[in-house]
N, C-alpha and C positions, 0 to 999 in steps of 0.2 A: 605197550600196551594198544595204541591206536594203530600201529602197524600190523599188529595180530590180527586185530578187528578188521581192518581193511582187507587182509588176506583171506580171511573168513568169508567176508561179504563178496569178494571177487569171486572166490570158488562157488559160493552159492548162487551168484548171477550165472555163471558158466554152467552150472547144473540146469537151471532154469531155462537157459537156451539151448542146451542138449533136448530136454524134454519137449520144448516147443518145436524144434526140427523133428523130433521123432512123430510127434502129433500130426504135424504137417504131413509128413510122409504117409502116415498112417490114413489120412483124409484125403489124400491125393492132391494136396495144395502146391502150388509151384514155390520153389525155394528161390530166394535171391542168390546172385552171384556171390555177394558179399558173405552171405551166411555160409555158403558152399566153402568159401576161402577160409572162414574162421573156423569151419569145422575140420578142414584139412590141416590147419596150423595145431589146432587142438590135439588132434590125433597124433601128429608128428611130435609134439611136445611130450604126449602121453607115452609114446613108444620110447622115447630118448630117455624119459625117467625110469622105464622098466629095465633098460640096459645098465643102468648105473648102479652098483651095488648099494644094498641098502646102509652099509657102513659110511658110504661117501655123501649120501643125501644129506645127512645131518649137517 
């Protein structure tokens, strides 16, 4: 149960970060190299998940 909550919170925090980056871009604010790197990793992770068939993800 705690592990499930941890995963949910982790995903929620990632989503908040994505929204913050999008808002920064809309406002024309500078984005740190660390944020760009995290975004790149997140995209790569997401693309990898899309390639794995749904039956294998469970």
